[in-house]
C-alpha positions, 0 to 999 in steps of 0.5 A: 686627690689634693696631694696630686694637685700640689705635686703638679703645681710644684712641678710647673713652678719649678719649670717656670723658675728654670725657664726664667733662670735660663733666659736670664743667663742667656741675656747676661751672656749676650750683654757681656759679649757686646760690651767686649766687642766695643772698645775705648781706644782706637789704634791707627798707623799714620804714614808720613809720605814725605819722610816715609815714617810710620807712627802707631797712635792710640786714640781714646774714643771721644777725644781729639789728638793733634798729630803734626798737621792733622786733628784726629778724633775717634768716635767709636770702634768695635771688633767683629764677632768672628775669630777666623777673620777679625774685622775692626771698624772705627768711626774717625774724623780727621781735619787738616789744620793747614787748610785755613779756609775750611776750618770746619771741613773734615778731610775724612769723616766716616767709618774705616775698616781694617780689612778693606781700607779702600772702601772709603779711603783716606785721601791726603797728599802727605799722610796715610792712615790705617786702622790697626786695632780696637781695645 
């Protein structure tokens, strides 16, 4: 009789260990995919409307970059989970350095979407900015 109790206890311990093993690997896979979606660099294209020249710039998240009359800072960027129609999202802050009266006012401060730049457009008389990538 005691032999049957030990076999049942061994089977239940084995199933608990198997369950913990599965939960651990599911959480590990989820955390890996979230880290893969977040990027450290944001790639943008800037169009100078006067000279009609495009410039590709890579911004390191958290650092400011001066490009001619603009001071650009990328706070965060991420890629979408979907492969068929990828979406790139970045939080950008842009200051116009020629405007001396409003030094602390951003020309653009918000989320930018690669597939729909018209949701919150960057309005500037000389420059246009497009979000290209996040790596």
